[in-house]
N, C-alpha and C positions, 0 to 999 in steps of 0.2 A: 203279764206284762203288756205284750199285745191287745188285748181288751181293753187295757186303760189307756192305750197309744192311740187306738184308731175306733175305739169303743164299736168293735163288731167280736161278735163271739168266733174264736180261730175253730177251724176244722182239726181233730187231734186223730191220730190212726198210730195204732200198734205195729211195727214192723220186727224182721226178725231180728236187727240189731238195734232195738230202740224205738220211741216215737218219731212220728213226723207231724207237723203243725204247719197249716196253712191261714192263711188270712190274706180275706179280699181286700185290697185297698180302695180309698173313697178316692173319688173324680180331683179331689183336690187334699193336699196338707199344709196345715202350718208349718213354718220352720221348727216348733217345737215338738208337734205330731211326728215329723221327718226323722228329727234327731231322736223321738223316744223309740220309734221304730225302729231303728238302727242301734239305738242301745239295747233292745231287746233282742235284736237277730245276734249281735254279738255276744251273746252269752249261749248259742250254741256250738255244738262241735260242727256243723256243718250250715250253711245259711245261703240263699239266692235269692232273686226274684223274677218272676215268668209275665210274660204279658204274648195275650193272644188278641184276635179279632175283638173277644168279647170279654174279657175278663182281663183285669190286673191285680198278681195277688204276690206274696210275699212268703216264703216257706225256711223252715229251719226244723234240723235233726238233732237229737238228741239221743246219745249212746248211751247202751246201758252198760256197757262197760265201764268201769271206774278205773281210770288211768291217772299215772303222778300228773300229766300234761294236764287235764280236767279238771283236777282239785284241787293242785297245788300250784298252778301255774301263778306268777304274779301277773300276767296278762289275763288270767282267767279271773282273778281275785279282783282285779280294776276293771274287768267288765262288768262283772256282777254289782260293783260299789255304782258304775255308772247307770247301768241299767237300772238299779232302784232308786239313785238320786234325779233322774231325770222323770221317773215316774209319781214318786211318792211326793203327794200333796203337802205333807208336812216341810220335808227337805225343798222343792219349789218355793214353799213360802219363807226359808228362811229359819225353821222352827228348830228345836232340836228333836232329833229323831235318832232314839234308841238301835233300831236296825240297822240306820247308816252308822252310828257309830261301833256296833259291831263289826259290820263289813271295811271301815275304815282301819280297825285292828286286824281282821285276818288278812287284810292286802300287806300293811306291813309287815305281818309274821313271814309272809311268802317270799318278802325282799329282803328278808333276813338280818 
């Protein structure tokens, strides 16, 4: 999702607890790119933004442990839906998207 949002290949590192993803940010982001970056980050267990003298990047960590809160939470399901719809070309064009339909159903199921 980050690749689609900022057209840059992120760095992926395996850690003892899961994976860490880092992506350098371009100098300028459009409003759509900014929203897509936020949506992509929101799907992670932990995320942040780092600014140094030479670079600016975002990071996300995804735990390898599957828990009730990361897999069945209405918030997680909604973030997955939001992340998809902000980066999917079909969704952004207003076309019917099978993946979005599945994500909507999953979100509704988690809400009870």
